C-alpha positions in Angstrom: -19.3 -24.5 1.7 -20.6 -21.3 3.2 -19.3 -17.7 3.1 -18.4 -18.0 6.8 -16.0 -20.8 5.9 -14.3 -18.5 3.4 -14.2 -15.6 5.9 -12.7 -17.8 8.5 -10.0 -19.1 6.1 -9.1 -15.6 4.9 -8.8 -14.3 8.4 -6.5 -17.3 9.4 -4.4 -16.8 6.3 -4.0 -13.1 6.8 -3.3 -13.5 10.6 -0.8 -16.2 10.1 -2.2 -18.1 13.1 -5.4 -19.7 14.2 -5.2 -18.1 17.6 -4.8 -14.7 16.2 -7.7 -15.2 13.8 -9.9 -16.5 16.6 -9.3 -13.3 18.5 -10.2 -11.2 15.5 -13.3 -13.2 14.8 -14.4 -13.4 18.5 -14.7 -17.1 18.5 -12.9 -19.9 20.4 -9.8 -21.5 18.7 -11.0 -25.1 18.7 -14.3 -24.4 16.8 -12.3 -22.3 14.3 -9.8 -25.1 13.8 -12.6 -27.5 13.2 -14.2 -25.2 10.6 -10.9 -24.9 8.7 -10.5 -28.7 8.7 -14.0 -29.1 7.4 -13.2 -26.6 4.6 -10.1 -28.5 3.7 -12.0 -31.7 3.6 -14.6 -30.2 1.2 -11.9 -28.7 -1.0 -10.1 -32.0 -1.0 -6.6 -30.8 -0.3 -4.7 -29.2 2.6 -4.8 -25.4 2.5 -2.6 -24.7 5.5 0.6 -26.1 7.0 0.4 -26.2 10.8 3.7 -25.0 12.3 4.8 -24.9 16.0 3.9 -21.2 15.9 1.3 -20.2 13.4 0.4 -21.5 10.0 1.5 -20.9 6.4 -0.3 -21.5 3.1 0.2 -24.5 0.9 0.4 -23.8 -2.9 -3.3 -24.8 -3.0 -4.0 -22.4 -0.1 -2.4 -19.5 -2.0 -4.7 -20.2 -4.9 -7.7 -20.7 -2.7 -7.0 -17.5 -0.8 -7.2 -15.4 -4.0 -10.5 -16.9 -5.0 -11.9 -16.7 -1.5 -11.1 -13.0 -1.3 -12.8 -12.5 -4.7 -15.9 -14.4 -3.7 -16.3 -12.5 -0.4 -15.7 -9.2 -2.2 -18.4 -10.1 -4.8 -20.8 -11.0 -2.0 -20.3 -7.7 -0.2 -20.5 -5.8 -3.5 -23.8 -7.5 -4.3 -25.4 -6.2 -1.1 -24.0 -2.7 -1.7 -25.2 -2.6 -5.2 -28.7 -3.8 -4.2 -28.9 -1.0 -1.7 -27.6 1.5 -4.2 -30.0 0.4 -6.8 -32.9 0.8 -4.4 -31.7 4.3 -3.5 -31.1 5.1 -7.2 -27.5 6.1 -6.9 -24.0 5.0 -5.8 -22.7 6.0 -2.4 -19.9 3.7 -1.3 -16.3 4.1 -2.6 -13.8 1.4 -1.6 -10.3 2.8 -1.8 -7.0 0.8 -1.6 -3.9 2.7 -0.7 -0.2 2.1 0.1 0.9 3.1 3.6 2.7 6.3 2.6 -0.5 7.5 0.8 -2.4 7.4 4.0 -0.5 10.5 5.1 0.1 12.1 1.8 -2.6 11.6 -0.9 -5.5 10.4 1.2 -6.2 13.5 3.4 -6.5 15.9 0.5 -8.5 13.4 -1.6 -11.1 13.1 1.2 -11.3 16.8 1.6 -11.9 17.2 -2.2 -14.6 14.6 -2.1 -16.3 16.4 0.8 -16.1 19.7 -0.9 -17.6 18.3 -4.1 -20.9 17.7 -2.4 -20.9 14.1 -3.7 -22.9 11.7 -1.7 -20.2 9.2 -0.9 -19.1 7.0 2.0 -15.4 6.1 1.7 -14.0 2.8 2.9 -10.2 2.7 3.0 -7.9 -0.3 3.1 -4.1 -0.1 3.3 -2.7 -2.7 1.0 0.8 -3.8 0.1 2.5 -4.7 -2.1 1.1 -3.0 -5.2 0.4 -6.3 -6.8 -2.0 -7.2 -4.0 -3.9 -4.0 -4.6 -4.1 -4.6 -8.3 -5.5 -8.1 -7.6 -8.0 -6.6 -5.2 -9.1 -4.2 -7.9 -9.5 -7.0 -10.5 -11.4 -9.0 -7.9 -13.8 -6.1 -7.3 -12.6 -5.8 -3.6 -11.9 -2.1 -4.2 -13.1 0.5 -6.7 -10.0 2.8 -6.8 -6.4 2.4 -5.8 -3.2 4.4 -5.3 -0.1 2.3 -5.9 3.7 2.5 -6.6 4.4 0.0 -9.4 8.1 0.5 -9.3 10.0 -0.2 -12.5 7.2 -2.2 -14.1 5.1 -0.8 -17.0 2.0 1.1 -15.9 -0.9 -1.4 -15.4 -3.9 -1.2 -17.8 -6.1 0.1 -15.0 -4.0 3.3 -14.7 -6.1 6.5 -14.8 -3.4 9.1 -13.8 0.2 9.1 -12.5 2.8 11.5 -11.3 6.5 11.3 -10.7 7.4 10.8 -7.0 11.2 10.7 -7.3 13.5 9.2 -4.7 15.0 11.4 -2.1 17.5 10.9 0.7 16.1 11.8 4.1 18.8 13.2 6.3 18.9 14.5 9.9 19.0 18.2 10.0 22.6 19.4 10.6 24.2 16.4 8.9 27.1 17.2 6.6 25.2 16.0 3.6 22.5 18.6 4.1 25.1 21.2 3.0 25.3 19.5 -0.4 23.4 21.0 -3.3 20.4 19.1 -4.6 20.1 16.8 -6.4 22.5 14.6 -4.6 24.5 11.6 -5.8 23.7 8.6 -3.6 27.3 7.5 -3.6 28.0 10.5 -1.3 26.2 8.4 1.4 28.2 5.2 0.8 29.7 5.2 4.3 26.5 6.1 6.1 24.1 3.9 8.2 20.7 3.5 6.6 17.2 3.2 8.0 14.9 1.1 5.7 11.5 -0.5 5.5 10.9 -3.9 6.9 11.3 -6.4 4.1 8.3 -8.3 5.5 6.0 -5.2 5.5 7.3 -3.0 2.7 9.4 -5.5 0.7 9.2 -3.3 -2.4 10.9 -0.4 -0.7 13.4 -2.6 1.2 14.5 -4.1 -2.1 14.5 -0.7 -3.8 16.8 0.8 -1.2 19.3 -2.1 -1.7 19.0 -1.8 -5.5 19.7 2.0 -5.5 22.7 1.6 -3.3 24.2 -1.2 -5.4 23.6 0.9 -8.5 25.6 3.7 -6.8 28.5 1.3 -6.2 28.1 0.2 -2.6 26.1 -2.1 -0.3 23.7 -0.3 2.1 24.5 -0.7 5.8 20.9 -1.2 6.9 20.8 -1.4 10.7 17.3 -0.1 11.4 14.0 -1.1 10.0 10.4 0.1 10.4 7.1 -0.8 8.8 5.7 2.7 8.2 7.1 5.8 6.5 6.4 7.9 9.7 8.5 5.6 11.7 11.3 5.6 9.2 11.4 9.4 9.1 11.3 9.5 12.9 14.4 7.3 13.1 16.1 9.6 10.7 15.2 12.6 12.8 16.7 10.9 15.9 20.0 10.5 14.0 19.9 6.7 13.6 20.7 6.9 9.9 19.7 8.1 6.5 16.7 6.7 4.4 15.7 6.6 0.8 12.1 7.6 0.5 9.8 9.0 -2.2 9.6 12.8 -2.4 6.0 12.8 -1.2 7.3 12.0 2.3 8.7 15.6 2.4 5.1 16.9 2.5 4.7 15.4 5.9 7.2 17.9 7.3 8.8 15.6 9.8 10.7 17.5 12.5 14.5 17.4 12.2 14.6 15.9 8.7 15.9 17.4 5.5 15.3 15.9 2.0 17.7 15.9 -1.0 16.6 14.5 -4.4 18.8 11.8 -5.8 20.5 12.1 -9.2 22.2 9.7 -11.6 19.8 6.7 -11.2 17.9 4.8 -13.8 15.3 3.8 -11.2 12.1 5.8 -11.0 9.3 6.2 -8.5 5.7 7.0 -9.4 2.4 7.4 -7.7 -0.3 5.8 -9.8 -4.1 5.9 -9.5 -5.8 2.8 -10.8 -9.5 2.1 -11.4 -11.4 -0.9 -12.7 -12.2 -0.6 -16.4 -15.7 0.5 -17.0 -17.7 0.4 -20.3 -19.4 3.7 -19.4 -18.1 6.2 -16.9 -21.1 7.7 -15.0 -21.2 11.1 -13.4 -20.5 9.7 -9.9 -17.4 7.9 -10.9 -16.3 10.8 -13.1 -16.5 13.2 -10.1 -14.6 10.7 -7.9 -11.8 10.4 -10.5 -11.7 14.2 -11.0 -11.2 14.7 -7.2 -8.4 12.1 -7.2 -6.6 13.6 -10.2 -6.9 17.1 -8.8 -5.3 16.0 -5.5 -2.5 14.1 -7.3 -1.8 17.2 -9.4 -1.7 19.4 -6.3 0.7 16.9 -4.7 3.0 17.0 -7.7 3.2 20.8 -7.3 3.9 20.5 -3.6 6.7 18.1 -4.2 8.7 20.8 -6.0 8.6 23.0 -2.9 8.9 20.3 -0.2 11.7 18.4 -1.9 13.3 20.7 -4.5 
């Protein structure tokens, strides 16, 4: 078994099809299929179920995928560490981030890193759901992450967190924009909703439904999108309302007004996580300081953007 076999398998698993993986890997489909069959023969059990369109993981495949990702991450980390040891200092920071953070927390964080004068090359990966990012952190695939753990207790890797309360995104001029903030969600009981695709942002799709049920109604979700920017655009077009974290208000989407929600037991938080380290060196301390400073600044901005 070679690293390329693991890389091929991970790409197929993440693509959901052999043809899609072949295109990403720039190899022909028949040789890739042969490599996957060889891997399965060596492992001793099927890892994929071949479907008329695409593939899905077997239970063994799910387990193997987690280990394969960890092995590939370790191999990459070994090369990076060797170069860093030769240079005498760290320089690569691998960051995991949820989609909304790409537009909210990430830009300011990168600016603070640049302003610090720290010698750092940042590698960013959007990762959902939060559990996937935590697993990547524990597998050493990333060094630092920004997640939304929902209602769960804060993970042990938590370094810093801020409240990012739920808001209702409403088209400017809508009758609900005249209501005082915070707003009771039940006021939107008869409205159409825009939500996140359950296949791309399942956490937020489920949270939208849970918040509405708590408010005493079932959400009429007619429109879905995979990114916060797309959800807010649909709201601005008048397709419906959306439940989003307050940090989305800092994006200043045209034609959208935000009202904080009240009366819910559900909470939304933005959490920075980092692998536990016996000794925190100056380089990691400066990285953490920049991240905490940006999260603190974002918390202050939320009070103005979504009062």
